[in-house]
C-alpha positions as a Markdown table, in Angstrom:
| # | Residue | x | y | z |
|---|---|---|---|---|
| 1 | Met | -61.6 | -39.0 | -48.8 |
| 2 | Ser | -59.2 | -35.8 | -47.6 |
| 3 | Ser | -56.9 | -38.2 | -45.2 |
| 4 | Arg | -56.2 | -40.3 | -47.8 |
| 5 | Ile | -55.0 | -37.2 | -50.2 |
| 6 | Phe | -53.1 | -35.9 | -46.9 |
| 7 | Gln | -51.4 | -39.2 | -45.7 |
| 8 | Asn | -50.0 | -39.5 | -49.5 |
| 9 | Val | -48.4 | -35.9 | -49.2 |
| 10 | Ile | -47.1 | -36.9 | -45.6 |
| 11 | Ile | -45.5 | -40.3 | -47.3 |
| 12 | Gln | -43.9 | -38.4 | -49.7 |
| 13 | Met | -42.5 | -35.6 | -47.3 |
| 14 | Lys | -42.0 | -38.1 | -44.3 |
| 15 | Asp | -38.3 | -38.8 | -45.3 |
| 16 | Ala | -37.3 | -35.0 | -46.1 |
| 17 | Val | -38.8 | -33.9 | -42.4 |
| 18 | Asp | -37.3 | -35.0 | -38.7 |
| 19 | Arg | -40.0 | -34.4 | -37.1 |
| 20 | Pro | -43.7 | -35.8 | -37.0 |
| 21 | Ile | -46.1 | -34.0 | -39.0 |
| 22 | Gly | -49.5 | -34.2 | -40.0 |
| 23 | Val | -53.1 | -33.0 | -40.3 |
| 24 | Val | -56.4 | -32.0 | -38.0 |
| 25 | Asp | -59.5 | -30.8 | -38.6 |
| 26 | Glu | -61.5 | -27.9 | -37.3 |
| 27 | Gln | -61.6 | -29.5 | -33.6 |
| 28 | Gly | -58.3 | -30.7 | -33.2 |
| 29 | Phe | -58.7 | -34.4 | -34.2 |
| 30 | Val | -55.8 | -35.8 | -36.2 |
| 31 | Val | -56.8 | -37.2 | -39.5 |
| 32 | Ala | -53.5 | -37.9 | -41.0 |
| 33 | Ala | -50.1 | -37.9 | -39.7 |
| 34 | Ser | -46.4 | -39.1 | -40.0 |
| 35 | Glu | -46.7 | -41.5 | -36.9 |
| 36 | Leu | -50.0 | -43.3 | -37.7 |
| 37 | Ala | -50.9 | -43.8 | -33.5 |
| 38 | Met | -51.9 | -40.4 | -33.7 |
| 39 | Ile | -54.4 | -40.5 | -36.1 |
| 40 | Gly | -58.3 | -40.5 | -34.4 |
| 41 | Ser | -56.6 | -38.9 | -31.3 |
| 42 | Arg | -57.3 | -34.9 | -30.5 |
| 43 | Leu | -54.3 | -32.6 | -29.7 |
| 44 | Asp | -55.0 | -30.7 | -26.5 |
| 45 | Asp | -52.7 | -27.6 | -27.4 |
| 46 | Phe | -54.7 | -27.0 | -30.7 |
| 47 | His | -57.1 | -23.7 | -30.5 |
| 48 | Ser | -58.8 | -22.9 | -33.7 |
| 49 | Phe | -59.2 | -19.4 | -32.9 |
| 50 | Asp | -55.7 | -18.6 | -33.0 |
| 51 | Leu | -55.4 | -19.9 | -36.3 |
| 52 | Glu | -58.2 | -17.8 | -37.4 |
| 53 | Gln | -56.8 | -14.4 | -36.3 |
| 54 | Ala | -53.3 | -15.6 | -38.2 |
| 55 | His | -54.8 | -15.6 | -41.6 |
| 56 | Gly | -52.5 | -18.4 | -43.3 |
| 57 | Leu | -49.3 | -17.9 | -41.3 |
| 58 | Pro | -48.0 | -20.4 | -38.6 |
| 59 | Val | -49.1 | -20.3 | -35.0 |
| 60 | Ser | -47.0 | -21.7 | -32.1 |
| 61 | Ala | -49.1 | -23.6 | -29.5 |
| 62 | Glu | -47.5 | -25.6 | -26.7 |
| 63 | Asn | -45.7 | -28.2 | -28.0 |
| 64 | Arg | -46.3 | -27.8 | -31.9 |
| 65 | Ser | -46.9 | -25.5 | -34.6 |
| 66 | Phe | -50.0 | -25.0 | -36.7 |
| 67 | Cys | -50.9 | -23.6 | -39.8 |
| 68 | Ala | -54.3 | -23.2 | -41.4 |
| 69 | Leu | -55.2 | -24.6 | -45.0 |
| 70 | Asn | -56.4 | -22.4 | -47.4 |
| 71 | Ser | -60.3 | -23.2 | -48.0 |
| 72 | Glu | -62.5 | -21.7 | -50.8 |
| 73 | Ser | -65.3 | -21.1 | -48.3 |
| 74 | Gly | -63.1 | -19.1 | -46.1 |
| 75 | Lys | -63.8 | -21.4 | -43.0 |
| 76 | Leu | -61.3 | -22.9 | -41.2 |
| 77 | Asp | -61.5 | -26.6 | -42.5 |
| 78 | Phe | -57.8 | -28.3 | -41.7 |
| 79 | Ser | -54.6 | -27.4 | -40.6 |
| 80 | Ala | -51.3 | -28.9 | -40.8 |
| 81 | Phe | -49.2 | -29.5 | -37.5 |
| 82 | Val | -45.5 | -30.1 | -37.1 |
| 83 | Glu | -44.0 | -30.8 | -33.9 |
| 84 | Gly | -41.9 | -28.2 | -32.3 |
| 85 | Thr | -42.1 | -24.4 | -31.8 |
| 86 | Asp | -39.0 | -23.3 | -33.2 |
| 87 | Gly | -38.8 | -21.5 | -36.3 |
| 88 | Val | -37.6 | -24.4 | -38.4 |
| 89 | Ser | -41.2 | -26.0 | -36.9 |
| 90 | Arg | -42.7 | -22.7 | -38.2 |
| 91 | Thr | -41.3 | -22.9 | -41.6 |
| 92 | Val | -41.7 | -26.7 | -42.1 |
| 93 | Cys | -45.3 | -26.2 | -41.0 |
| 94 | Ala | -46.4 | -23.2 | -43.5 |
| 95 | Val | -44.5 | -25.4 | -46.2 |
| 96 | Ala | -46.5 | -28.1 | -45.4 |
| 97 | Ala | -49.9 | -26.4 | -45.0 |
| 98 | Val | -49.3 | -25.3 | -48.8 |
| 99 | Ala | -48.4 | -28.7 | -49.8 |
| 100 | Phe | -51.4 | -30.1 | -48.4 |
| 101 | Ser | -53.8 | -27.3 | -49.5 |
| 102 | Glu | -52.4 | -27.7 | -53.1 |
| 103 | Ala | -53.2 | -31.4 | -53.0 |
| 104 | Lys | -56.7 | -30.9 | -51.4 |
| 105 | Asn | -57.7 | -28.4 | -54.1 |
| 106 | Asn | -56.4 | -30.6 | -57.3 |
| 107 | Phe | -58.6 | -33.5 | -56.1 |
| 108 | Glu | -61.5 | -31.3 | -55.1 |
| 109 | Glu | -61.1 | -29.6 | -58.4 |
| 110 | Lys | -60.7 | -33.3 | -60.1 |
| 111 | His | -64.0 | -34.8 | -58.5 |
| 112 | Asn | -66.1 | -32.0 | -57.7 |
| 113 | Lys | -68.8 | -31.1 | -59.8 |
| 114 | Ala | -69.3 | -27.7 | -58.6 |
| 115 | Ala | -66.0 | -26.9 | -59.1 |
| 116 | Phe | -66.3 | -28.4 | -62.6 |
| 117 | Ile | -69.2 | -25.8 | -63.4 |
| 118 | Lys | -67.6 | -23.0 | -62.2 |
| 119 | Asn | -64.6 | -24.1 | -64.6 |
| 120 | Ile | -66.9 | -24.1 | -67.5 |
| 121 | Ile | -68.6 | -20.9 | -66.9 |
| 122 | Ser | -65.4 | -19.1 | -66.7 |
| 123 | Asp | -64.2 | -20.6 | -69.8 |
| 124 | Asn | -61.1 | -22.6 | -67.9 |
| 125 | Ile | -61.4 | -25.8 | -69.7 |
| 126 | Leu | -61.3 | -26.5 | -73.1 |
| 127 | Pro | -64.6 | -27.6 | -75.0 |
| 128 | Gly | -63.1 | -31.2 | -75.7 |
| 129 | Asp | -62.2 | -31.7 | -72.0 |
| 130 | Val | -66.0 | -30.9 | -71.1 |
| 131 | Tyr | -67.0 | -34.1 | -72.4 |
| 132 | Val | -64.1 | -36.1 | -70.8 |
| 133 | Arg | -65.1 | -34.6 | -67.3 |
| 134 | Ala | -68.5 | -35.1 | -67.4 |
| 135 | Lys | -68.4 | -38.6 | -68.2 |
| 136 | Glu | -65.7 | -38.8 | -65.3 |
| 137 | Leu | -68.3 | -37.2 | -62.7 |
| 138 | His | -71.2 | -39.0 | -64.4 |
| 139 | Phe | -72.7 | -35.7 | -65.3 |
| 140 | Val | -75.9 | -35.4 | -67.5 |
| 141 | Thr | -74.4 | -33.2 | -70.6 |
| 142 | Asp | -77.9 | -32.7 | -72.5 |
| 143 | Glu | -80.0 | -31.7 | -69.4 |
| 144 | Pro | -81.7 | -28.3 | -69.9 |
| 145 | Arg | -80.4 | -25.4 | -67.3 |
| 146 | Ile | -80.5 | -22.2 | -66.7 |
| 147 | Val | -77.8 | -19.4 | -65.3 |
| 148 | Leu | -78.9 | -16.9 | -62.6 |
| 149 | Leu | -76.6 | -14.2 | -61.8 |
| 150 | Val | -77.3 | -12.9 | -58.7 |
| 151 | Arg | -75.8 | -9.5 | -57.8 |
| 152 | Gln | -76.2 | -7.9 | -54.2 |
| 153 | Met | -76.5 | -4.0 | -54.2 |
| 154 | Asn | -75.5 | -1.7 | -51.2 |
| 155 | Asn | -74.4 | -4.0 | -48.6 |
| 156 | Ala | -72.8 | -7.3 | -49.8 |
| 157 | Asp | -72.7 | -10.3 | -47.2 |
| 158 | Val | -70.7 | -13.4 | -47.5 |
| 159 | Thr | -73.2 | -15.5 | -46.2 |
| 160 | Ala | -75.4 | -15.1 | -49.2 |
| 161 | Val | -73.8 | -18.0 | -50.8 |
| 162 | Glu | -74.9 | -20.2 | -47.9 |
| 163 | Val | -78.5 | -18.6 | -47.7 |
| 164 | Ile | -79.0 | -18.8 | -51.5 |
| 165 | Gly | -77.5 | -22.6 | -51.6 |
| 166 | Arg | -80.4 | -23.7 | -48.8 |
| 167 | Val | -83.0 | -22.7 | -51.1 |
| 168 | Phe | -81.3 | -25.5 | -53.6 |
| 169 | Pro | -81.1 | -28.5 | -51.8 |
| 170 | Asp | -79.9 | -30.8 | -54.5 |
| 171 | Lys | -76.3 | -30.4 | -54.8 |
| 172 | Gln | -75.9 | -32.9 | -57.7 |
| 173 | Lys | -77.9 | -31.1 | -60.2 |
| 174 | Asp | -78.5 | -27.7 | -58.9 |
| 175 | Phe | -75.2 | -25.5 | -58.1 |
| 176 | Val | -74.5 | -22.5 | -56.2 |
| 177 | Leu | -71.2 | -20.8 | -56.8 |
| 178 | Asn | -69.3 | -17.7 | -55.1 |
| 179 | Ile | -67.7 | -15.6 | -57.8 |
| 180 | Asn | -66.7 | -12.5 | -56.0 |
| 181 | Glu | -68.0 | -10.3 | -53.0 |
| 182 | Thr | -71.0 | -9.4 | -54.3 |
| 183 | Asp | -72.0 | -12.0 | -57.1 |
| 184 | Val | -73.4 | -15.4 | -56.7 |
| 185 | Val | -73.8 | -17.5 | -59.8 |
| 186 | Val | -76.7 | -20.1 | -59.6 |
| 187 | Val | -76.8 | -23.1 | -62.5 |
| 188 | Lys | -80.3 | -24.6 | -61.7 |
| 189 | Ser | -81.8 | -27.7 | -63.9 |
| 190 | Leu | -84.8 | -27.1 | -65.2 |
| 191 | Leu | -87.7 | -30.2 | -65.4 |
| 192 | Asn | -89.7 | -27.8 | -68.3 |
| 193 | Pro | -87.3 | -25.4 | -70.3 |
| 194 | Asp | -90.4 | -23.9 | -72.2 |
| 195 | Asn | -92.1 | -23.5 | -68.6 |
| 196 | Leu | -91.3 | -19.5 | -68.1 |
| 197 | Asp | -93.4 | -20.0 | -64.4 |
| 198 | Glu | -90.7 | -22.5 | -63.2 |
| 199 | Val | -87.8 | -19.8 | -64.1 |
| 200 | Lys | -89.5 | -17.0 | -62.2 |
| 201 | Lys | -90.4 | -19.1 | -59.2 |
| 202 | Val | -86.7 | -19.8 | -59.1 |
| 203 | Ala | -85.7 | -16.1 | -59.6 |
| 204 | Asn | -88.7 | -15.1 | -56.7 |
| 205 | Ser | -87.3 | -17.6 | -54.3 |
| 206 | Ile | -83.5 | -16.6 | -54.3 |
| 207 | Glu | -84.7 | -12.6 | -54.2 |
| 208 | Asn | -87.2 | -13.4 | -51.2 |
| 209 | Ala | -84.5 | -15.8 | -49.5 |
| 210 | Leu | -82.0 | -13.0 | -49.1 |
| 211 | His | -84.3 | -10.2 | -48.6 |
| 212 | Glu | -86.0 | -11.9 | -45.8 |
| 213 | Glu | -82.8 | -13.7 | -43.8 |
| 214 | Leu | -80.2 | -11.0 | -44.7 |
| 215 | Gly | -81.8 | -7.9 | -45.8 |
| 216 | Ile | -80.0 | -7.5 | -48.8 |
| 217 | Arg | -81.5 | -6.4 | -52.2 |
| 218 | Cys | -80.3 | -7.6 | -55.2 |
| 219 | Val | -80.2 | -7.6 | -58.9 |
| 220 | Ile | -81.1 | -11.1 | -60.6 |
| 221 | Gly | -80.0 | -11.8 | -64.4 |
| 222 | Val | -81.4 | -14.6 | -66.0 |
| 223 | Ser | -80.0 | -16.2 | -68.9 |
| 224 | Thr | -81.9 | -18.4 | -71.7 |
| 225 | Thr | -82.1 | -22.1 | -71.8 |
| 226 | Ala | -78.5 | -24.1 | -71.9 |
| 227 | Arg | -79.3 | -27.4 | -73.7 |
| 228 | His | -75.6 | -28.7 | -72.9 |
| 229 | Leu | -73.2 | -28.3 | -70.3 |
| 230 | Arg | -70.6 | -26.1 | -73.0 |
| 231 | Glu | -73.4 | -23.6 | -73.7 |
| 232 | Leu | -73.3 | -22.5 | -69.6 |
| 233 | Ala | -70.3 | -20.2 | -70.6 |
| 234 | Asp | -72.2 | -18.1 | -73.2 |
| 235 | Arg | -75.3 | -18.5 | -70.9 |
| 236 | Tyr | -73.6 | -16.6 | -68.1 |
| 237 | Lys | -72.5 | -13.7 | -70.2 |
| 238 | Glu | -76.0 | -13.2 | -71.0 |
| 239 | Ala | -77.1 | -13.4 | -67.2 |
| 240 | Gln | -74.6 | -10.2 | -67.2 |
| 241 | Val | -75.6 | -8.6 | -70.3 |
| 242 | Ala | -79.1 | -9.1 | -68.6 |
| 243 | Ile | -77.8 | -7.5 | -65.6 |
| 244 | Asp | -76.0 | -4.5 | -67.4 |
| 245 | Val | -78.6 | -3.4 | -69.8 |
| 246 | Gly | -81.4 | -3.8 | -66.9 |
| 247 | Arg | -79.3 | -1.3 | -65.3 |
| 248 | Ile | -79.8 | 1.0 | -68.1 |
| 249 | Phe | -83.1 | 0.5 | -69.4 |
| 250 | Glu | -84.9 | -1.4 | -66.6 |
| 251 | Ser | -83.4 | -0.1 | -63.6 |
| 252 | Glu | -86.9 | -0.2 | -61.8 |
| 253 | Lys | -86.8 | -4.5 | -62.0 |
| 254 | Ser | -84.8 | -6.4 | -59.5 |
| 255 | Ile | -85.2 | -9.7 | -62.2 |
| 256 | Ile | -84.1 | -9.1 | -65.7 |
| 257 | Tyr | -84.5 | -11.7 | -68.6 |
| 258 | Tyr | -82.2 | -11.7 | -71.4 |
| 259 | Glu | -84.4 | -12.8 | -73.8 |
| 260 | Asn | -86.5 | -10.0 | -72.8 |
| 261 | Leu | -83.9 | -7.4 | -73.3 |
| 262 | Gly | -85.4 | -6.4 | -77.0 |
| 263 | Leu | -83.9 | -2.9 | -78.5 |
| 264 | Gly | -81.9 | -2.4 | -75.3 |
| 265 | Arg | -79.2 | -5.6 | -76.2 |
| 266 | Ile | -79.0 | -4.3 | -79.7 |
| 267 | Ile | -78.2 | -0.8 | -78.6 |
| 268 | Tyr | -75.9 | -1.8 | -75.6 |
| 269 | Gln | -73.6 | -3.4 | -78.5 |
| 270 | Leu | -73.2 | -0.5 | -80.6 |
| 271 | Pro | -70.3 | 1.8 | -80.6 |
| 272 | Thr | -70.9 | 5.0 | -78.6 |
| 273 | Thr | -69.9 | 7.2 | -82.0 |
| 274 | Leu | -72.4 | 5.0 | -84.0 |
| 275 | Cys | -74.9 | 6.3 | -81.2 |
| 276 | Glu | -73.9 | 9.7 | -81.2 |
| 277 | Met | -74.3 | 10.2 | -85.1 |
| 278 | Phe | -77.8 | 8.6 | -85.0 |
| 279 | Leu | -78.9 | 11.2 | -82.2 |
| 280 | Asn | -77.8 | 13.9 | -84.5 |
| 281 | Glu | -79.4 | 12.4 | -87.5 |
| 282 | Val | -82.5 | 12.2 | -85.8 |
| 283 | Phe | -82.6 | 15.5 | -84.0 |
| 284 | Lys | -81.5 | 17.7 | -86.6 |
| 285 | Lys | -83.7 | 20.8 | -85.8 |
| 286 | Asn | -83.2 | 20.4 | -82.0 |
| 287 | Pro | -81.2 | 18.4 | -79.7 |
| 288 | Ile | -83.2 | 15.9 | -77.6 |
| 289 | Glu | -82.3 | 18.1 | -74.4 |
| 290 | Thr | -84.6 | 20.8 | -75.4 |
| 291 | Leu | -87.4 | 18.4 | -74.5 |
| 292 | Asp | -88.1 | 19.8 | -70.7 |
| 293 | Glu | -89.3 | 16.9 | -68.1 |
| 294 | Asp | -92.8 | 17.0 | -68.5 |
| 295 | Thr | -92.7 | 17.0 | -72.3 |
| 296 | Leu | -90.8 | 13.4 | -71.7 |
| 297 | Glu | -93.0 | 12.2 | -69.3 |
| 298 | Thr | -95.9 | 12.6 | -71.6 |
| 299 | Ile | -94.0 | 11.1 | -74.6 |
| 300 | Asn | -93.3 | 7.9 | -72.2 |
| 301 | Arg | -96.8 | 7.7 | -71.1 |
| 302 | Phe | -97.9 | 7.8 | -74.9 |
| 303 | Phe | -95.6 | 5.0 | -75.4 |
| 304 | Glu | -97.1 | 3.1 | -72.5 |
| 305 | Asn | -100.4 | 3.4 | -73.9 |
| 306 | Asn | -99.4 | 2.1 | -77.2 |
| 307 | Leu | -99.6 | 5.6 | -78.8 |
| 308 | Asn | -103.6 | 5.8 | -78.0 |
| 309 | Val | -104.5 | 9.6 | -77.7 |
| 310 | Ser | -107.8 | 8.9 | -75.3 |
| 311 | Glu | -105.8 | 6.4 | -73.4 |
| 312 | Thr | -103.2 | 8.5 | -72.7 |
| 313 | Ser | -105.2 | 11.8 | -72.0 |
| 314 | Arg | -107.3 | 9.9 | -69.5 |
| 315 | Lys | -103.9 | 8.3 | -67.4 |
| 316 | Leu | -102.5 | 12.0 | -67.5 |
| 317 | Tyr | -105.6 | 13.6 | -66.3 |
| 318 | Val | -105.6 | 16.0 | -69.2 |
| 319 | His | -108.4 | 16.8 | -71.8 |
| 320 | Arg | -107.6 | 15.4 | -75.4 |
| 321 | Asn | -107.3 | 18.4 | -77.2 |
| 322 | Thr | -104.3 | 19.3 | -74.2 |
| 323 | Leu | -102.2 | 16.4 | -75.3 |
| 324 | Val | -102.8 | 16.9 | -79.1 |
| 325 | Tyr | -101.5 | 20.4 | -78.6 |
| 326 | Arg | -98.4 | 18.6 | -76.5 |
| 327 | Leu | -98.0 | 16.5 | -79.6 |
| 328 | Glu | -97.8 | 19.2 | -82.0 |
| 329 | Lys | -95.6 | 21.0 | -80.3 |
| 330 | Ile | -93.0 | 17.9 | -80.0 |
| 331 | Lys | -93.2 | 17.8 | -83.9 |
| 332 | Lys | -92.7 | 21.5 | -84.1 |
| 333 | Ile | -89.3 | 20.9 | -81.7 |
| 334 | Thr | -88.4 | 17.6 | -82.9 |
| 335 | Gly | -89.7 | 17.3 | -86.6 |
| 336 | Leu | -91.3 | 13.6 | -85.6 |
| 337 | Asp | -94.9 | 13.2 | -85.2 |
| 338 | Leu | -95.6 | 10.2 | -82.5 |
| 339 | Arg | -98.9 | 9.7 | -83.9 |
| 340 | Glu | -97.4 | 8.0 | -87.1 |
| 341 | Phe | -95.9 | 4.9 | -86.2 |
| 342 | Asp | -92.8 | 5.0 | -87.8 |
| 343 | His | -91.6 | 8.4 | -86.4 |
| 344 | Ala | -92.6 | 6.7 | -83.0 |
| 345 | Ile | -90.2 | 4.0 | -83.6 |
| 346 | Val | -87.5 | 6.6 | -84.5 |
| 347 | Phe | -88.0 | 8.5 | -81.2 |
| 348 | Lys | -88.4 | 5.3 | -79.0 |
| 349 | Val | -84.7 | 4.3 | -80.2 |
| 350 | Ala | -83.4 | 7.5 | -80.1 |
| 351 | Met | -84.4 | 7.6 | -76.1 |
| 352 | Met | -82.9 | 4.5 | -75.3 |
| 353 | Val | -79.5 | 5.4 | -77.1 |
| 354 | Lys | -79.8 | 8.7 | -75.4 |
| 355 | Met | -80.4 | 6.6 | -71.8 |
| 356 | Tyr | -77.3 | 4.7 | -73.0 |
| 357 | Leu | -75.1 | 7.3 | -73.4 |
| 358 | Asp | -75.8 | 8.9 | -70.3 |
| 359 | Ser | -75.2 | 6.0 | -68.5 |
| 360 | Leu | -71.7 | 5.7 | -69.7 |
| 361 | Asn | -70.9 | 9.0 | -68.8 |
| 362 | Asn | -72.4 | 8.5 | -65.5 |
| 363 | Phe | -70.5 | 5.3 | -65.1 |
| 364 | Arg | -67.3 | 7.2 | -65.9 |
| 365 | Tyr | -67.7 | 10.1 | -63.5 |
């Protein structure tokens, strides 16, 4: 199909160019040309290595000038060529490469399902156009899908998108999209949208593939289920929020589900001034910084064990009376008795608000 696109551009350019022009593939075979007899032949002076090193600039060979076409994958797929190695030939070749690249990209965007999905999650398409494009691409609009945002931590690898792509062989239903050098988005269709195990299996398979093949550690944000194509943009934002909120409140987890964020999601959306006012109101007697690390560890364990004194003391390897003494000390410092449910709720929210504010300060610095 690309050869037809290139040939249409050549037909429009042929009268304005006084020398043979065309396009070759990555092996040097002519796929389109102003001289039809050249199509299918291989150009002996084509050298892919020189073009890869040229970074999009025209390169002179023995008899011709070559210029690589832009490629979203970053690989050398096609190159424009023009007969001659003089300055005019190089200029014509560079201009032709731009024209060929633009025509190719426009065609792929119009007929490529992955490009269509990327436009939806990026809000680059009007809601009314979603129906029209979906019909043109024979796309099922109301199939349940989830969005997973895969963010590479520490050392990012450009081949991660290929590794993840191999996990999802059905390119007509599942889409793996490269967003930037660290982020890859997966839009996965679901057989049973209410089966959480299916979603967990998908996320685990991505994490395992990156770890085993590239040694990469990643964090995966998982959205809720989209029931229609037009909901994918909102689901992509959910996956982003899952990673951002998880970084604060669930930093020990590598797979974070948006629907499980709970209070953290609410706190993340609050203005910082409101959060600071809340902390000042809760800790009127003494600020939360008054509590040392051991005391905070005791509080966390008490929450983990559902405010059960006996179970918490067993997990901390301390006598029950020792834990009661610590809780009384916390009550004296903060004015909150963690053995009372209402006080415990307020304290838990206050700790999360403090974590949120601390994360913002650390991010700024």
